[in-house]
MARBA-464380 format. One record per atom (N, C-alpha, C, CB): residue number from 0; residue in three letters; x negated, y, z. Coordinates in steps of 0.2 Angstrom, whole numbers, plus 5000, padded with zeros to 4 digits. Glycine has a CB too. Layout:
% residues N
<site><num>NUM</num><residu>ala</residu><east>X</east><north>Y</north><up>Z</up></site>
...
//
This chain:
% residues 86
<site><num>0</num><residu>met</residu><east>5004</east><north>5198</north><up>4965</up></site>
<site><num>0</num><residu>met</residu><east>5005</east><north>5192</north><up>4966</up></site>
<site><num>0</num><residu>met</residu><east>5012</east><north>5189</north><up>4967</up></site>
<site><num>0</num><residu>met</residu><east>5003</east><north>5191</north><up>4971</up></site>
<site><num>1</num><residu>gln</residu><east>5016</east><north>5194</north><up>4970</up></site>
<site><num>1</num><residu>gln</residu><east>5023</east><north>5194</north><up>4972</up></site>
<site><num>1</num><residu>gln</residu><east>5026</east><north>5193</north><up>4965</up></site>
<site><num>1</num><residu>gln</residu><east>5026</east><north>5200</north><up>4976</up></site>
<site><num>2</num><residu>lys</residu><east>5025</east><north>5197</north><up>4960</up></site>
<site><num>2</num><residu>lys</residu><east>5029</east><north>5196</north><up>4954</up></site>
<site><num>2</num><residu>lys</residu><east>5027</east><north>5190</north><up>4951</up></site>
<site><num>2</num><residu>lys</residu><east>5027</east><north>5201</north><up>4949</up></site>
<site><num>3</num><residu>arg</residu><east>5021</east><north>5188</north><up>4951</up></site>
<site><num>3</num><residu>arg</residu><east>5020</east><north>5181</north><up>4948</up></site>
<site><num>3</num><residu>arg</residu><east>5023</east><north>5176</north><up>4950</up></site>
<site><num>3</num><residu>arg</residu><east>5013</east><north>5180</north><up>4948</up></site>
<site><num>4</num><residu>ile</residu><east>5024</east><north>5176</north><up>4957</up></site>
<site><num>4</num><residu>ile</residu><east>5028</east><north>5171</north><up>4961</up></site>
<site><num>4</num><residu>ile</residu><east>5035</east><north>5171</north><up>4959</up></site>
<site><num>4</num><residu>ile</residu><east>5028</east><north>5171</north><up>4969</up></site>
<site><num>5</num><residu>lys</residu><east>5038</east><north>5177</north><up>4958</up></site>
<site><num>5</num><residu>lys</residu><east>5045</east><north>5177</north><up>4956</up></site>
<site><num>5</num><residu>lys</residu><east>5046</east><north>5175</north><up>4949</up></site>
<site><num>5</num><residu>lys</residu><east>5047</east><north>5184</north><up>4957</up></site>
<site><num>6</num><residu>leu</residu><east>5041</east><north>5176</north><up>4945</up></site>
<site><num>6</num><residu>leu</residu><east>5041</east><north>5173</north><up>4938</up></site>
<site><num>6</num><residu>leu</residu><east>5042</east><north>5165</north><up>4938</up></site>
<site><num>6</num><residu>leu</residu><east>5035</east><north>5176</north><up>4935</up></site>
<site><num>7</num><residu>ala</residu><east>5037</east><north>5163</north><up>4942</up></site>
<site><num>7</num><residu>ala</residu><east>5036</east><north>5155</north><up>4942</up></site>
<site><num>7</num><residu>ala</residu><east>5042</east><north>5153</north><up>4945</up></site>
<site><num>7</num><residu>ala</residu><east>5029</east><north>5153</north><up>4946</up></site>
<site><num>8</num><residu>tyr</residu><east>5045</east><north>5156</north><up>4950</up></site>
<site><num>8</num><residu>tyr</residu><east>5051</east><north>5154</north><up>4954</up></site>
<site><num>8</num><residu>tyr</residu><east>5057</east><north>5153</north><up>4948</up></site>
<site><num>8</num><residu>tyr</residu><east>5054</east><north>5160</north><up>4960</up></site>
<site><num>9</num><residu>asn</residu><east>5058</east><north>5159</north><up>4944</up></site>
<site><num>9</num><residu>asn</residu><east>5063</east><north>5159</north><up>4940</up></site>
<site><num>9</num><residu>asn</residu><east>5062</east><north>5154</north><up>4934</up></site>
<site><num>9</num><residu>asn</residu><east>5064</east><north>5166</north><up>4937</up></site>
<site><num>10</num><residu>asp</residu><east>5056</east><north>5153</north><up>4932</up></site>
<site><num>10</num><residu>asp</residu><east>5055</east><north>5148</north><up>4927</up></site>
<site><num>10</num><residu>asp</residu><east>5056</east><north>5141</north><up>4929</up></site>
<site><num>10</num><residu>asp</residu><east>5047</east><north>5148</north><up>4924</up></site>
<site><num>11</num><residu>tyr</residu><east>5055</east><north>5140</north><up>4936</up></site>
<site><num>11</num><residu>tyr</residu><east>5056</east><north>5134</north><up>4938</up></site>
<site><num>11</num><residu>tyr</residu><east>5064</east><north>5132</north><up>4938</up></site>
<site><num>11</num><residu>tyr</residu><east>5054</east><north>5133</north><up>4945</up></site>
<site><num>12</num><residu>tyr</residu><east>5068</east><north>5136</north><up>4940</up></site>
<site><num>12</num><residu>tyr</residu><east>5075</east><north>5136</north><up>4940</up></site>
<site><num>12</num><residu>tyr</residu><east>5078</east><north>5137</north><up>4933</up></site>
<site><num>12</num><residu>tyr</residu><east>5077</east><north>5140</north><up>4944</up></site>
<site><num>13</num><residu>gly</residu><east>5074</east><north>5139</north><up>4928</up></site>
<site><num>13</num><residu>gly</residu><east>5077</east><north>5140</north><up>4922</up></site>
<site><num>13</num><residu>gly</residu><east>5082</east><north>5146</north><up>4921</up></site>
<site><num>13</num><residu>gly</residu><east>5080</east><north>5134</north><up>4919</up></site>
<site><num>14</num><residu>thr</residu><east>5084</east><north>5148</north><up>4915</up></site>
<site><num>14</num><residu>thr</residu><east>5088</east><north>5154</north><up>4914</up></site>
<site><num>14</num><residu>thr</residu><east>5095</east><north>5152</north><up>4915</up></site>
<site><num>14</num><residu>thr</residu><east>5087</east><north>5157</north><up>4907</up></site>
<site><num>15</num><residu>glu</residu><east>5097</east><north>5146</north><up>4914</up></site>
<site><num>15</num><residu>glu</residu><east>5104</east><north>5144</north><up>4916</up></site>
<site><num>15</num><residu>glu</residu><east>5105</east><north>5140</north><up>4922</up></site>
<site><num>15</num><residu>glu</residu><east>5106</east><north>5141</north><up>4910</up></site>
<site><num>16</num><residu>asp</residu><east>5101</east><north>5141</north><up>4927</up></site>
<site><num>16</num><residu>asp</residu><east>5102</east><north>5137</north><up>4934</up></site>
<site><num>16</num><residu>asp</residu><east>5100</east><north>5130</north><up>4933</up></site>
<site><num>16</num><residu>asp</residu><east>5109</east><north>5138</north><up>4937</up></site>
<site><num>17</num><residu>gln</residu><east>5097</east><north>5127</north><up>4928</up></site>
<site><num>17</num><residu>gln</residu><east>5095</east><north>5121</north><up>4927</up></site>
<site><num>17</num><residu>gln</residu><east>5088</east><north>5121</north><up>4928</up></site>
<site><num>17</num><residu>gln</residu><east>5097</east><north>5119</north><up>4921</up></site>
<site><num>18</num><residu>glu</residu><east>5086</east><north>5116</north><up>4933</up></site>
<site><num>18</num><residu>glu</residu><east>5079</east><north>5114</north><up>4935</up></site>
<site><num>18</num><residu>glu</residu><east>5075</east><north>5112</north><up>4928</up></site>
<site><num>18</num><residu>glu</residu><east>5079</east><north>5108</north><up>4941</up></site>
<site><num>19</num><residu>val</residu><east>5069</east><north>5114</north><up>4927</up></site>
<site><num>19</num><residu>val</residu><east>5065</east><north>5112</north><up>4921</up></site>
<site><num>19</num><residu>val</residu><east>5061</east><north>5105</north><up>4925</up></site>
<site><num>19</num><residu>val</residu><east>5060</east><north>5118</north><up>4917</up></site>
<site><num>20</num><residu>leu</residu><east>5059</east><north>5102</north><up>4920</up></site>
<site><num>20</num><residu>leu</residu><east>5054</east><north>5096</north><up>4923</up></site>
<site><num>20</num><residu>leu</residu><east>5049</east><north>5099</north><up>4927</up></site>
<site><num>20</num><residu>leu</residu><east>5051</east><north>5092</north><up>4918</up></site>
<site><num>21</num><residu>arg</residu><east>5048</east><north>5097</north><up>4933</up></site>
<site><num>21</num><residu>arg</residu><east>5042</east><north>5100</north><up>4937</up></site>
<site><num>21</num><residu>arg</residu><east>5036</east><north>5099</north><up>4934</up></site>
<site><num>21</num><residu>arg</residu><east>5042</east><north>5097</north><up>4943</up></site>
<site><num>22</num><residu>lys</residu><east>5035</east><north>5093</north><up>4930</up></site>
<site><num>22</num><residu>lys</residu><east>5029</east><north>5090</north><up>4927</up></site>
<site><num>22</num><residu>lys</residu><east>5027</east><north>5096</north><up>4922</up></site>
<site><num>22</num><residu>lys</residu><east>5031</east><north>5083</north><up>4924</up></site>
<site><num>23</num><residu>glu</residu><east>5032</east><north>5098</north><up>4918</up></site>
<site><num>23</num><residu>glu</residu><east>5030</east><north>5104</north><up>4913</up></site>
<site><num>23</num><residu>glu</residu><east>5029</east><north>5110</north><up>4916</up></site>
<site><num>23</num><residu>glu</residu><east>5036</east><north>5105</north><up>4907</up></site>
<site><num>24</num><residu>trp</residu><east>5032</east><north>5112</north><up>4921</up></site>
<site><num>24</num><residu>trp</residu><east>5032</east><north>5118</north><up>4924</up></site>
<site><num>24</num><residu>trp</residu><east>5026</east><north>5119</north><up>4928</up></site>
<site><num>24</num><residu>trp</residu><east>5038</east><north>5119</north><up>4929</up></site>
<site><num>25</num><residu>ala</residu><east>5023</east><north>5114</north><up>4931</up></site>
<site><num>25</num><residu>ala</residu><east>5017</east><north>5114</north><up>4934</up></site>
<site><num>25</num><residu>ala</residu><east>5011</east><north>5115</north><up>4930</up></site>
<site><num>25</num><residu>ala</residu><east>5016</east><north>5108</north><up>4937</up></site>
<site><num>26</num><residu>ile</residu><east>5011</east><north>5114</north><up>4923</up></site>
<site><num>26</num><residu>ile</residu><east>5006</east><north>5115</north><up>4919</up></site>
<site><num>26</num><residu>ile</residu><east>5007</east><north>5121</north><up>4914</up></site>
<site><num>26</num><residu>ile</residu><east>5005</east><north>5109</north><up>4915</up></site>
<site><num>27</num><residu>ser</residu><east>5012</east><north>5125</north><up>4916</up></site>
<site><num>27</num><residu>ser</residu><east>5014</east><north>5131</north><up>4913</up></site>
<site><num>27</num><residu>ser</residu><east>5008</east><north>5136</north><up>4913</up></site>
<site><num>27</num><residu>ser</residu><east>5020</east><north>5134</north><up>4915</up></site>
<site><num>28</num><residu>glu</residu><east>5010</east><north>5142</north><up>4911</up></site>
<site><num>28</num><residu>glu</residu><east>5005</east><north>5148</north><up>4911</up></site>
<site><num>28</num><residu>glu</residu><east>5004</east><north>5151</north><up>4917</up></site>
<site><num>28</num><residu>glu</residu><east>5008</east><north>5153</north><up>4907</up></site>
<site><num>29</num><residu>his</residu><east>5008</east><north>5149</north><up>4922</up></site>
<site><num>29</num><residu>his</residu><east>5008</east><north>5153</north><up>4928</up></site>
<site><num>29</num><residu>his</residu><east>5002</east><north>5151</north><up>4933</up></site>
<site><num>29</num><residu>his</residu><east>5015</east><north>5152</north><up>4933</up></site>
<site><num>30</num><residu>pro</residu><east>4999</east><north>5155</north><up>4936</up></site>
<site><num>30</num><residu>pro</residu><east>4993</east><north>5155</north><up>4941</up></site>
<site><num>30</num><residu>pro</residu><east>4994</east><north>5148</north><up>4946</up></site>
<site><num>30</num><residu>pro</residu><east>4991</east><north>5162</north><up>4945</up></site>
<site><num>31</num><residu>ser</residu><east>4989</east><north>5146</north><up>4947</up></site>
<site><num>31</num><residu>ser</residu><east>4990</east><north>5139</north><up>4951</up></site>
<site><num>31</num><residu>ser</residu><east>4993</east><north>5142</north><up>4958</up></site>
<site><num>31</num><residu>ser</residu><east>4983</east><north>5135</north><up>4952</up></site>
<site><num>32</num><residu>gln</residu><east>4991</east><north>5147</north><up>4961</up></site>
<site><num>32</num><residu>gln</residu><east>4993</east><north>5150</north><up>4967</up></site>
<site><num>32</num><residu>gln</residu><east>5001</east><north>5151</north><up>4967</up></site>
<site><num>32</num><residu>gln</residu><east>4989</east><north>5157</north><up>4969</up></site>
<site><num>33</num><residu>ser</residu><east>5003</east><north>5154</north><up>4962</up></site>
<site><num>33</num><residu>ser</residu><east>5010</east><north>5154</north><up>4961</up></site>
<site><num>33</num><residu>ser</residu><east>5014</east><north>5148</north><up>4960</up></site>
<site><num>33</num><residu>ser</residu><east>5011</east><north>5158</north><up>4955</up></site>
<site><num>34</num><residu>ile</residu><east>5011</east><north>5143</north><up>4957</up></site>
<site><num>34</num><residu>ile</residu><east>5015</east><north>5136</north><up>4957</up></site>
<site><num>34</num><residu>ile</residu><east>5014</east><north>5133</north><up>4964</up></site>
<site><num>34</num><residu>ile</residu><east>5010</east><north>5130</north><up>4951</up></site>
<site><num>35</num><residu>ser</residu><east>5009</east><north>5134</north><up>4968</up></site>
<site><num>35</num><residu>ser</residu><east>5009</east><north>5131</north><up>4974</up></site>
<site><num>35</num><residu>ser</residu><east>5014</east><north>5134</north><up>4979</up></site>
<site><num>35</num><residu>ser</residu><east>5003</east><north>5131</north><up>4977</up></site>
<site><num>36</num><residu>ala</residu><east>5014</east><north>5141</north><up>4979</up></site>
<site><num>36</num><residu>ala</residu><east>5019</east><north>5144</north><up>4983</up></site>
<site><num>36</num><residu>ala</residu><east>5026</east><north>5143</north><up>4981</up></site>
<site><num>36</num><residu>ala</residu><east>5019</east><north>5151</north><up>4983</up></site>
<site><num>37</num><residu>val</residu><east>5028</east><north>5142</north><up>4975</up></site>
<site><num>37</num><residu>val</residu><east>5035</east><north>5141</north><up>4973</up></site>
<site><num>37</num><residu>val</residu><east>5037</east><north>5134</north><up>4975</up></site>
<site><num>37</num><residu>val</residu><east>5037</east><north>5142</north><up>4965</up></site>
<site><num>38</num><residu>gly</residu><east>5032</east><north>5129</north><up>4975</up></site>
<site><num>38</num><residu>gly</residu><east>5032</east><north>5122</north><up>4977</up></site>
<site><num>38</num><residu>gly</residu><east>5034</east><north>5122</north><up>4984</up></site>
<site><num>38</num><residu>gly</residu><east>5027</east><north>5119</north><up>4975</up></site>
<site><num>39</num><residu>gln</residu><east>5031</east><north>5126</north><up>4988</up></site>
<site><num>39</num><residu>gln</residu><east>5033</east><north>5125</north><up>4995</up></site>
<site><num>39</num><residu>gln</residu><east>5038</east><north>5130</north><up>4997</up></site>
<site><num>39</num><residu>gln</residu><east>5027</east><north>5127</north><up>4999</up></site>
<site><num>40</num><residu>val</residu><east>5041</east><north>5134</north><up>4993</up></site>
<site><num>40</num><residu>val</residu><east>5047</east><north>5137</north><up>4994</up></site>
<site><num>40</num><residu>val</residu><east>5052</east><north>5132</north><up>4992</up></site>
<site><num>40</num><residu>val</residu><east>5048</east><north>5144</north><up>4990</up></site>
<site><num>41</num><residu>thr</residu><east>5052</east><north>5129</north><up>4986</up></site>
<site><num>41</num><residu>thr</residu><east>5058</east><north>5125</north><up>4984</up></site>
<site><num>41</num><residu>thr</residu><east>5058</east><north>5119</north><up>4988</up></site>
<site><num>41</num><residu>thr</residu><east>5058</east><north>5123</north><up>4977</up></site>
<site><num>42</num><residu>trp</residu><east>5052</east><north>5116</north><up>4990</up></site>
<site><num>42</num><residu>trp</residu><east>5053</east><north>5110</north><up>4996</up></site>
<site><num>42</num><residu>trp</residu><east>5056</east><north>5112</north><up>5002</up></site>
<site><num>42</num><residu>trp</residu><east>5046</east><north>5108</north><up>4999</up></site>
<site><num>43</num><residu>thr</residu><east>5055</east><north>5118</north><up>5004</up></site>
<site><num>43</num><residu>thr</residu><east>5058</east><north>5120</north><up>5010</up></site>
<site><num>43</num><residu>thr</residu><east>5066</east><north>5122</north><up>5008</up></site>
<site><num>43</num><residu>thr</residu><east>5055</east><north>5127</north><up>5013</up></site>
<site><num>44</num><residu>glu</residu><east>5068</east><north>5124</north><up>5003</up></site>
<site><num>44</num><residu>glu</residu><east>5075</east><north>5125</north><up>5002</up></site>
<site><num>44</num><residu>glu</residu><east>5078</east><north>5119</north><up>5001</up></site>
<site><num>44</num><residu>glu</residu><east>5076</east><north>5129</north><up>4996</up></site>
<site><num>45</num><residu>gly</residu><east>5075</east><north>5114</north><up>4997</up></site>
<site><num>45</num><residu>gly</residu><east>5078</east><north>5107</north><up>4996</up></site>
<site><num>45</num><residu>gly</residu><east>5079</east><north>5104</north><up>5003</up></site>
<site><num>45</num><residu>gly</residu><east>5074</east><north>5103</north><up>4993</up></site>
<site><num>46</num><residu>thr</residu><east>5074</east><north>5104</north><up>5008</up></site>
<site><num>46</num><residu>thr</residu><east>5075</east><north>5101</north><up>5014</up></site>
<site><num>46</num><residu>thr</residu><east>5080</east><north>5104</north><up>5018</up></site>
<site><num>46</num><residu>thr</residu><east>5068</east><north>5101</north><up>5017</up></site>
<site><num>47</num><residu>glu</residu><east>5081</east><north>5110</north><up>5018</up></site>
<site><num>47</num><residu>glu</residu><east>5086</east><north>5114</north><up>5022</up></site>
<site><num>47</num><residu>glu</residu><east>5093</east><north>5112</north><up>5019</up></site>
<site><num>47</num><residu>glu</residu><east>5085</east><north>5123</north><up>5022</up></site>
<site><num>48</num><residu>met</residu><east>5093</east><north>5111</north><up>5013</up></site>
<site><num>48</num><residu>met</residu><east>5100</east><north>5109</north><up>5010</up></site>
<site><num>48</num><residu>met</residu><east>5102</east><north>5102</north><up>5012</up></site>
<site><num>48</num><residu>met</residu><east>5101</east><north>5110</north><up>5003</up></site>
<site><num>49</num><residu>ala</residu><east>5097</east><north>5098</north><up>5011</up></site>
<site><num>49</num><residu>ala</residu><east>5098</east><north>5091</north><up>5012</up></site>
<site><num>49</num><residu>ala</residu><east>5100</east><north>5090</north><up>5020</up></site>
<site><num>49</num><residu>ala</residu><east>5092</east><north>5086</north><up>5010</up></site>
<site><num>50</num><residu>ile</residu><east>5097</east><north>5093</north><up>5024</up></site>
<site><num>50</num><residu>ile</residu><east>5099</east><north>5093</north><up>5032</up></site>
<site><num>50</num><residu>ile</residu><east>5106</east><north>5096</north><up>5032</up></site>
<site><num>50</num><residu>ile</residu><east>5093</east><north>5098</north><up>5037</up></site>
<site><num>51</num><residu>asn</residu><east>5107</east><north>5101</north><up>5029</up></site>
<site><num>51</num><residu>asn</residu><east>5114</east><north>5104</north><up>5030</up></site>
<site><num>51</num><residu>asn</residu><east>5119</east><north>5099</north><up>5027</up></site>
<site><num>51</num><residu>asn</residu><east>5114</east><north>5111</north><up>5028</up></site>
<site><num>52</num><residu>asp</residu><east>5118</east><north>5096</north><up>5022</up></site>
<site><num>52</num><residu>asp</residu><east>5122</east><north>5092</north><up>5018</up></site>
<site><num>52</num><residu>asp</residu><east>5124</east><north>5085</north><up>5023</up></site>
<site><num>52</num><residu>asp</residu><east>5119</east><north>5090</north><up>5011</up></site>
<site><num>53</num><residu>leu</residu><east>5120</east><north>5083</north><up>5028</up></site>
<site><num>53</num><residu>leu</residu><east>5121</east><north>5077</north><up>5032</up></site>
<site><num>53</num><residu>leu</residu><east>5128</east><north>5077</north><up>5035</up></site>
<site><num>53</num><residu>leu</residu><east>5115</east><north>5077</north><up>5038</up></site>
<site><num>54</num><residu>ala</residu><east>5131</east><north>5083</north><up>5036</up></site>
<site><num>54</num><residu>ala</residu><east>5138</east><north>5083</north><up>5039</up></site>
<site><num>54</num><residu>ala</residu><east>5143</east><north>5080</north><up>5034</up></site>
<site><num>54</num><residu>ala</residu><east>5141</east><north>5091</north><up>5041</up></site>
<site><num>55</num><residu>thr</residu><east>5141</east><north>5080</north><up>5027</up></site>
<site><num>55</num><residu>thr</residu><east>5146</east><north>5077</north><up>5023</up></site>
<site><num>55</num><residu>thr</residu><east>5143</east><north>5071</north><up>5019</up></site>
<site><num>55</num><residu>thr</residu><east>5149</east><north>5081</north><up>5019</up></site>
<site><num>56</num><residu>asp</residu><east>5137</east><north>5070</north><up>5019</up></site>
<site><num>56</num><residu>asp</residu><east>5134</east><north>5066</north><up>5016</up></site>
<site><num>56</num><residu>asp</residu><east>5129</east><north>5061</north><up>5020</up></site>
<site><num>56</num><residu>asp</residu><east>5131</east><north>5069</north><up>5011</up></site>
<site><num>57</num><residu>leu</residu><east>5130</east><north>5056</north><up>5022</up></site>
<site><num>57</num><residu>leu</residu><east>5124</east><north>5053</north><up>5027</up></site>
<site><num>57</num><residu>leu</residu><east>5117</east><north>5051</north><up>5023</up></site>
<site><num>57</num><residu>leu</residu><east>5126</east><north>5046</north><up>5030</up></site>
<site><num>58</num><residu>tyr</residu><east>5117</east><north>5051</north><up>5017</up></site>
<site><num>58</num><residu>tyr</residu><east>5111</east><north>5049</north><up>5013</up></site>
<site><num>58</num><residu>tyr</residu><east>5109</east><north>5055</north><up>5010</up></site>
<site><num>58</num><residu>tyr</residu><east>5113</east><north>5042</north><up>5008</up></site>
<site><num>59</num><residu>ala</residu><east>5110</east><north>5062</north><up>5012</up></site>
<site><num>59</num><residu>ala</residu><east>5108</east><north>5067</north><up>5008</up></site>
<site><num>59</num><residu>ala</residu><east>5100</east><north>5068</north><up>5009</up></site>
<site><num>59</num><residu>ala</residu><east>5112</east><north>5073</north><up>5011</up></site>
<site><num>60</num><residu>val</residu><east>5098</east><north>5067</north><up>5016</up></site>
<site><num>60</num><residu>val</residu><east>5090</east><north>5068</north><up>5016</up></site>
<site><num>60</num><residu>val</residu><east>5086</east><north>5062</north><up>5013</up></site>
<site><num>60</num><residu>val</residu><east>5087</east><north>5069</north><up>5024</up></site>
<site><num>61</num><residu>glu</residu><east>5090</east><north>5055</north><up>5013</up></site>
<site><num>61</num><residu>glu</residu><east>5086</east><north>5049</north><up>5009</up></site>
<site><num>61</num><residu>glu</residu><east>5086</east><north>5051</north><up>5002</up></site>
<site><num>61</num><residu>glu</residu><east>5091</east><north>5042</north><up>5010</up></site>
<site><num>62</num><residu>asp</residu><east>5091</east><north>5053</north><up>4999</up></site>
<site><num>62</num><residu>asp</residu><east>5092</east><north>5055</north><up>4992</up></site>
<site><num>62</num><residu>asp</residu><east>5087</east><north>5060</north><up>4990</up></site>
<site><num>62</num><residu>asp</residu><east>5099</east><north>5057</north><up>4990</up></site>
<site><num>63</num><residu>tyr</residu><east>5086</east><north>5065</north><up>4994</up></site>
<site><num>63</num><residu>tyr</residu><east>5081</east><north>5070</north><up>4994</up></site>
<site><num>63</num><residu>tyr</residu><east>5074</east><north>5067</north><up>4993</up></site>
<site><num>63</num><residu>tyr</residu><east>5081</east><north>5075</north><up>5000</up></site>
<site><num>64</num><residu>leu</residu><east>5073</east><north>5063</north><up>4998</up></site>
<site><num>64</num><residu>leu</residu><east>5066</east><north>5060</north><up>4998</up></site>
<site><num>64</num><residu>leu</residu><east>5065</east><north>5056</north><up>4992</up></site>
<site><num>64</num><residu>leu</residu><east>5066</east><north>5055</north><up>5004</up></site>
<site><num>65</num><residu>thr</residu><east>5070</east><north>5052</north><up>4989</up></site>
<site><num>65</num><residu>thr</residu><east>5069</east><north>5048</north><up>4983</up></site>
<site><num>65</num><residu>thr</residu><east>5067</east><north>5053</north><up>4978</up></site>
<site><num>65</num><residu>thr</residu><east>5075</east><north>5044</north><up>4981</up></site>
<site><num>66</num><residu>met</residu><east>5070</east><north>5059</north><up>4977</up></site>
<site><num>66</num><residu>met</residu><east>5069</east><north>5063</north><up>4972</up></site>
<site><num>66</num><residu>met</residu><east>5062</east><north>5066</north><up>4972</up></site>
<site><num>66</num><residu>met</residu><east>5074</east><north>5069</north><up>4972</up></site>
<site><num>67</num><residu>leu</residu><east>5060</east><north>5068</north><up>4979</up></site>
<site><num>67</num><residu>leu</residu><east>5053</east><north>5070</north><up>4979</up></site>
<site><num>67</num><residu>leu</residu><east>5048</east><north>5065</north><up>4978</up></site>
<site><num>67</num><residu>leu</residu><east>5052</east><north>5073</north><up>4986</up></site>
<site><num>68</num><residu>lys</residu><east>5049</east><north>5059</north><up>4979</up></site>
<site><num>68</num><residu>lys</residu><east>5044</east><north>5053</north><up>4978</up></site>
<site><num>68</num><residu>lys</residu><east>5044</east><north>5053</north><up>4971</up></site>
<site><num>68</num><residu>lys</residu><east>5047</east><north>5046</north><up>4981</up></site>
<site><num>69</num><residu>gln</residu><east>5049</east><north>5054</north><up>4967</up></site>
<site><num>69</num><residu>gln</residu><east>5049</east><north>5054</north><up>4959</up></site>
<site><num>69</num><residu>gln</residu><east>5045</east><north>5059</north><up>4956</up></site>
<site><num>69</num><residu>gln</residu><east>5055</east><north>5055</north><up>4956</up></site>
<site><num>70</num><residu>gln</residu><east>5046</east><north>5065</north><up>4959</up></site>
<site><num>70</num><residu>gln</residu><east>5042</east><north>5071</north><up>4957</up></site>
<site><num>70</num><residu>gln</residu><east>5034</east><north>5070</north><up>4959</up></site>
<site><num>70</num><residu>gln</residu><east>5046</east><north>5078</north><up>4960</up></site>
<site><num>71</num><residu>leu</residu><east>5033</east><north>5067</north><up>4964</up></site>
<site><num>71</num><residu>leu</residu><east>5026</east><north>5066</north><up>4966</up></site>
<site><num>71</num><residu>leu</residu><east>5023</east><north>5061</north><up>4961</up></site>
<site><num>71</num><residu>leu</residu><east>5025</east><north>5064</north><up>4973</up></site>
<site><num>72</num><residu>ser</residu><east>5027</east><north>5056</north><up>4959</up></site>
<site><num>72</num><residu>ser</residu><east>5025</east><north>5051</north><up>4955</up></site>
<site><num>72</num><residu>ser</residu><east>5023</east><north>5053</north><up>4948</up></site>
<site><num>72</num><residu>ser</residu><east>5031</east><north>5045</north><up>4954</up></site>
<site><num>73</num><residu>glu</residu><east>5028</east><north>5058</north><up>4946</up></site>
<site><num>73</num><residu>glu</residu><east>5027</east><north>5062</north><up>4939</up></site>
<site><num>73</num><residu>glu</residu><east>5020</east><north>5066</north><up>4939</up></site>
<site><num>73</num><residu>glu</residu><east>5034</east><north>5066</north><up>4937</up></site>
<site><num>74</num><residu>leu</residu><east>5020</east><north>5070</north><up>4945</up></site>
<site><num>74</num><residu>leu</residu><east>5014</east><north>5074</north><up>4945</up></site>
<site><num>74</num><residu>leu</residu><east>5007</east><north>5070</north><up>4945</up></site>
<site><num>74</num><residu>leu</residu><east>5015</east><north>5079</north><up>4951</up></site>
<site><num>75</num><residu>thr</residu><east>5008</east><north>5064</north><up>4949</up></site>
<site><num>75</num><residu>thr</residu><east>5002</east><north>5060</north><up>4949</up></site>
<site><num>75</num><residu>thr</residu><east>5000</east><north>5057</north><up>4942</up></site>
<site><num>75</num><residu>thr</residu><east>5003</east><north>5055</north><up>4955</up></site>
<site><num>76</num><residu>glu</residu><east>5005</east><north>5055</north><up>4938</up></site>
<site><num>76</num><residu>glu</residu><east>5004</east><north>5053</north><up>4932</up></site>
<site><num>76</num><residu>glu</residu><east>5001</east><north>5059</north><up>4927</up></site>
<site><num>76</num><residu>glu</residu><east>5011</east><north>5051</north><up>4930</up></site>
<site><num>77</num><residu>leu</residu><east>5003</east><north>5065</north><up>4928</up></site>
<site><num>77</num><residu>leu</residu><east>5000</east><north>5070</north><up>4925</up></site>
<site><num>77</num><residu>leu</residu><east>4993</east><north>5071</north><up>4926</up></site>
<site><num>77</num><residu>leu</residu><east>5004</east><north>5076</north><up>4926</up></site>
<site><num>78</num><residu>ile</residu><east>4991</east><north>5072</north><up>4933</up></site>
<site><num>78</num><residu>ile</residu><east>4984</east><north>5073</north><up>4934</up></site>
<site><num>78</num><residu>ile</residu><east>4980</east><north>5067</north><up>4933</up></site>
<site><num>78</num><residu>ile</residu><east>4983</east><north>5075</north><up>4941</up></site>
<site><num>79</num><residu>arg</residu><east>4982</east><north>5061</north><up>4931</up></site>
<site><num>79</num><residu>arg</residu><east>4978</east><north>5055</north><up>4929</up></site>
<site><num>79</num><residu>arg</residu><east>4977</east><north>5055</north><up>4922</up></site>
<site><num>79</num><residu>arg</residu><east>4980</east><north>5048</north><up>4931</up></site>
<site><num>80</num><residu>ser</residu><east>4981</east><north>5059</north><up>4918</up></site>
<site><num>80</num><residu>ser</residu><east>4982</east><north>5059</north><up>4910</up></site>
<site><num>80</num><residu>ser</residu><east>4976</east><north>5065</north><up>4908</up></site>
<site><num>80</num><residu>ser</residu><east>4990</east><north>5061</north><up>4907</up></site>
<site><num>81</num><residu>asp</residu><east>4975</east><north>5064</north><up>4902</up></site>
<site><num>81</num><residu>asp</residu><east>4970</east><north>5069</north><up>4899</up></site>
<site><num>81</num><residu>asp</residu><east>4973</east><north>5075</north><up>4898</up></site>
<site><num>81</num><residu>asp</residu><east>4966</east><north>5066</north><up>4893</up></site>
<site><num>82</num><residu>leu</residu><east>4970</east><north>5080</north><up>4903</up></site>
<site><num>82</num><residu>leu</residu><east>4973</east><north>5087</north><up>4903</up></site>
<site><num>82</num><residu>leu</residu><east>4969</east><north>5091</north><up>4898</up></site>
<site><num>82</num><residu>leu</residu><east>4972</east><north>5090</north><up>4910</up></site>
<site><num>83</num><residu>asp</residu><east>4964</east><north>5089</north><up>4895</up></site>
<site><num>83</num><residu>asp</residu><east>4962</east><north>5093</north><up>4890</up></site>
<site><num>83</num><residu>asp</residu><east>4966</east><north>5094</north><up>4883</up></site>
<site><num>83</num><residu>asp</residu><east>4956</east><north>5089</north><up>4888</up></site>
<site><num>84</num><residu>gln</residu><east>4970</east><north>5090</north><up>4883</up></site>
<site><num>84</num><residu>gln</residu><east>4975</east><north>5091</north><up>4877</up></site>
<site><num>84</num><residu>gln</residu><east>4981</east><north>5095</north><up>4878</up></site>
<site><num>84</num><residu>gln</residu><east>4977</east><north>5084</north><up>4875</up></site>
<site><num>85</num><residu>ile</residu><east>4982</east><north>5097</north><up>4885</up></site>
<site><num>85</num><residu>ile</residu><east>4987</east><north>5101</north><up>4887</up></site>
<site><num>85</num><residu>ile</residu><east>4986</east><north>5109</north><up>4885</up></site>
<site><num>85</num><residu>ile</residu><east>4989</east><north>5100</north><up>4894</up></site>
//
């Protein structure tokens, strides 16, 4: 499972340190448990970075929250769509 989680994590951040669309990544070939674990890790990393950035950016946490809401909106749209075609 550890290997699968590492693969899912690496796929999420891409090969060139560019985040792939979370929506596409969530329906990738990775097991759901890996997707869930990586989602929790990336949320924790992002939250920690946003809190640390408060020293120089008063809106860091607010901006991170906005991004999280966008991701949740996209995932909600995905699960409400016809997943049989994916």
